[in-house]
N, C-alpha and C positions, 0 to 999 in steps of 0.2 A: 511575609507579605504575599498576598495572592495577586498575581498580575492578571489584568483583564485587557481585552482588546475592545475598546469602545469607539469613541469618535474618531480616533486616529485611523481606524480601519474602514471608515465609510467611503463609498465609491465617489470620487470627484465628478463634477459635472462634465468635464471634457475628457475624452478618451485619447490618451497620448499615442495609442497604437494607430489611430486614424488621423490625428491632426499633425503627426510628424514631430511633435515635441517630446522626445524621449527623455524620461527622468534619469538622473544620474544614480549611481549606486548609493544605497541607503540601507541602514539597519532599521527595520520596523520598530515603532515605539512599543516598549514593553517586552521585546524579544530578548531572550537570554542565550548567550553563546554556549554551545555544548562542546564543540571541537576545540582542541588546543590552538592558541594563536601560533601561526607559522607552520601548522601541520598541513599535510597534503589536502587539497581541496576535496570536500565531500561531494559525492555524486548522487547517492540515493540512500534512503534510510528506512527503518522500521522501528516500531515501538510497541510496548505492552505495559499496562498498568497493573500494579499489585493492589491488594485489598486496602492497604494503608495509604494509598495515593501516590506512592513512589513509582518511578518509571524506569524501565530498562529500555535503553535506546541503542540501536546498532546501526552502523553505516559503512558504506564502502567509499573509498577515495577514487577520484577520477583517474583514468589511465592516460590523460593528456599531460605529458610532461612529468609524470611521476608513476611510480610502481603502484598498482592497485592493491589495496589492503582492506581488511575488515577490522573495524574498531567497535568497541562497546563502552558504555558508561552507565552509571546509575544516577538518577535524578531524584532529589527530594520532592516533597509535596509542593514546595515553592517553585519547582522547575529548575533549581540550581543543582549542578552536578556535585557529587559527594567526594570526588577525587579526580585524579588525572585520567586521561584516555587509557583504555586497556586495549592493547593490540592483540588481535586474535590470530591473524595470519602474518607471515613474514616474507613470502615470495609471490611474485606476480602470477606464477603458474597456479597458485592456490585459489584464485578468485576469477570467476567468469560472469558474474551477474550480481543483482541486488539481493540484499539479505531479507530474511523473514524471521520474525521472533514471536513466540507465543509461550504461554504457561501461566503459572500462578504459584505464589509462595516460594517454596524451596525447589520447585521444578519449573525452570525456564529453559527453553531450547532456542538456539540460534542456528538457522540453516542458510546455506548459500550454495551456488553452483560453481563448479570449476571444470576445466577440460577433462579432468579425471572422473568426475562424478558429483553426487550431491553430498555436501559436507555438513556436519552437525557438531555444535559445541554445547555443552551443558553449563548453565550458570546457577549459582545458589541465590538465596534471597537478597544478598547484598550486591548481586551482579558480578561476582567474582567467578572466573573460569574454574570449572571442576574437571580436572584431568586435561587431556589434550584433545583438540578437535580431531575428528576422524571422518573418513568417507563411509557413509552408511549405505549408499547405493552407488556402485560403479555404473557409469553411463558412457555413452558415446558423445555426450554433450547435452547438458540440461539447461533450460532457461525458464524464467517465469516461476520461480519457486514460491510456494505459499504454504503456510503452516498454521494449524489450529489445534488447540488443547481442549480435551473433553473431560478432564478431571482424572482420567486413568491412563492417559497416553496422548499421542499426537496423530493427526492426520496430515500427511505431506503430499502435495501435488506439484507437478512440474511439466514443462514441455520437454519431450525427449527428441533429440536430434538437432543438428545445426544446419540442416538443409532448408529449403524453402518451406513456407508454412504448410502447404498441402501434404508434405511428406513427414510432418512431425506427428507425434503421438502425445496425448495427455495421459500421464500415469499417476497412480496413487500407491502409497505404502503406509501401513500402520506401524507406528513406533511405540515402544513401551516408555515408562517414565524415565528410563536411562537413555532413551534415544536409540534403542536397538530395534531393528525391524522384527516384527512378529511373524512375518511371512514374506513371500516374494511380491514384487510390485504387480499391481493390476493395471491393465490398459483400460482407461475410461473412454477415450476417444481414439479410434484407430487411425492409422495413416490414410490419407486421402480425403478426410472429412474437414480438413482446414481448421482444426481446433487450435486456439492460441490464448495466451494470457489467463490461465486458470487462477481462480481465487477460491479459498475454502474457509468455511466457518463451521463451528460445532453447533449442532441443533439437537433437539430432544431425542431423535431417533438415531443419531450418530453424527453425520456430517452432511453439508450441502456444498456442492461444487458448482461454480458458474464459470463460463468461458465464452469466448466470441468465436463464431463460425458463420459468417454472413448473417449475423444476428446474435442475440444473447440467449444462451441456453443454461438451464439449471437442472442439476441431477441430485436427487436425494441418495445418500449412501448409508448403509449400516456401519457400525463401528469398525468392522473389518474391511470396509471399502466395497462390499458387494452392493450393486445397484438396487434401489427400491423403486420399482416402476420404471417408466420411460422418462427421458428428459422432457421438460416443458420449455417453451421458447417464446421470444419476442423476435420474430424473423424480420430481416430487413432494417434493423435498428442500429447497425454499426457504422463506423466511419468509412469502411470500404478499403482502406489501405492497411498493409501489414504493420504491426506495431514493432517498436524497438524494445530491447530487453529492459530499458529504463522506464517503459511506459505501459503499464498494465491497462488494457482497454476496459476492464470491468473491475469495480471496487465493491466490496461487501462489508457489512457490519451487522451485528445482531445483539439484542438484549434478551431479557428473560422471555419475551413473548413474540417479538417481531424480528424479521430478517429484511434488510434493505440492500438493494443493488443499485449501483449508479454506473452510467456509461455515457459516452458521447454519441450524439445523433446528428448527422449532417445531411439534411435533405437539400438538394440543389446548392445554392450559395449561402444558405443559412447554417447556423450551428447552434446546437442545443445541448443541455445536460438533461438526461432522463433519469428518473428515479422511480423504483418500483418497491413497494412494501408488500410482504406476504407473511403469513403466519409461520412462526418458527417451528411449530410442531408438525406442520404439513406444508412446507414451502413449495410453491409452484409459480410459473409465469403464464400469462395469456388470458386469465379470467378477467382481470381488470386492466384498465389502461394505465400506463405509467404517467407520472407527473413530468411535464416538460417545462424546462426553464430556458428561455431564449437568452443566449449570450454568445459572445465570440470565443469559442474554445479551440484555439489553434493548436494547443498542446493536446496530446492524447492521454496523458496520465490522469487518473481519477483516484481520489482517496476518500474513504468514508469512515465515520465513527458513529457509535450508537451510545446514547445516554439511557437513563432509565425510562424516559418517556419521549424520545425523539431521536433525530439524527443530525449529523453535519456532513456535508459533502464539500470537498475542496479540490481545486484544479488550478492549472496554470494557463493563462492566456498569453500566447506568444505571437510576435509578428509572423507574417508569412515567410516561407523559405527559411525556417529556423533550423538549428541543430540542437538536439536535446543534450545540452552540455550543462555546466555548472549553473549558469544563468546567462540570459541573453538580453542585450539592450532592448528595453521596452517591455520586458516580461512583467506580468502582473499575477499575483496570487489572488484568486477569488474563492469565496466560500459562502455557503448559505445554510441556515438551519432549517430543518423540516420537523413537523409534528409527527406523532406516532402513526398517522395515516399517510405520511409522505407528502403532506401539503407544505409548500414553502412558507416560512415565517420571515417576512421582510425585515430589514433590507438585504439586498445582495451586496455583501461586503467585498472590498478590494484593498489590496496592499500593493502600491506601486514601488518602483525602485529596483528593478532587475532582480525580482524575487521569484523563486519557484517552490511549489508545494512538493514535499517529499514523503510525508506520512501523516496520519491522523489517528487519534486515540481519545480515550475518556478516562480520567483519573478518579472517577467517583463523584466529583463535584463540577469539574470543568472539562471542556474539550481541550485537547492538546494538539497543536499543529507543529510538525517538523518542517523546516524550510531552509533553503540555501540561498545565499546572496552572491553577487558577482565577486566578492573578495574570497570566495571559496569556503566561507564559514558555514557551519551547521548551527542553527538556532532552534529554540522551541518558543512557542507563543501560546499562552492560555486564553481561551475564549469562553465567555459565559454561555450556558445553554440558552 
């Protein structure tokens, strides 16, 4: 059975965030639970689809009232898990941030940060761990890990340093198919430039990395991480406040020809989602204006997925003065589809009931949203393109 998100996801006429009538906890229609019942509450997630439509999903549990751990599972084409949760880490000291997962077929890698460094685990085509996880890059504290697979290896980026944002660096390292670094890390954004929240995708020339630094910047890289040209930018387009490690300020997704970037824009008291499409073989910002979608985006996290001929962007709208936790009373998951040029395809969909977006992907036929609810459960929901 293929599950779809149709009329149940349509935005209601009244906004509970504004009128004060907060909806109670609810599981969205059509959503399938991924995490075990009674397991620690899920905090954030990442997913990647295989060519046969199956999904590998990874998530971390919240540190509130429980030891943070990393779990993974394999989902069939129908979105249902094929077995019990697979625990990847066992100790709280092994996890310091959200996971990233990428790959294809027999080569899937799962990365996450810890106080000791950037950790990596290899998974086979069935989602089973291959060997033991290891620290591939010792660090003084990494945040914002993002991972991309280019067919012969991986590009890995992260924020280096646990001090304030201006004192952090954004670094890149190339990994082979076994997850072993092929050389030392490269500094893409040095200290003092305020880079945060890097996201990486594979493109025809190697990789493209986007990040936030008083605006959105995009840098093309060769396969070994060496820069191609100078960064291009959409200056003055960010939210203005530093992000939490659960909330990447820029989301990216690519298909065979296009690369899409999504971020939040907050001029004055307004709030918008902005989306920019560029050519995958020569990605750059600044030549064309991004698409603006007016909506109340009180949460910072953005997630994007690319189909063969379009995109989906998902985010969470939260009440003011919120904490980025499992779910918050009045939170709303919102998402919209865009065509290959980045133009919105109405309607703007919403799911109420204390729901937060955690990841987005595409299984070859449908978009897949990972979400958490106030009961601490991790769910997936399939959405027609």
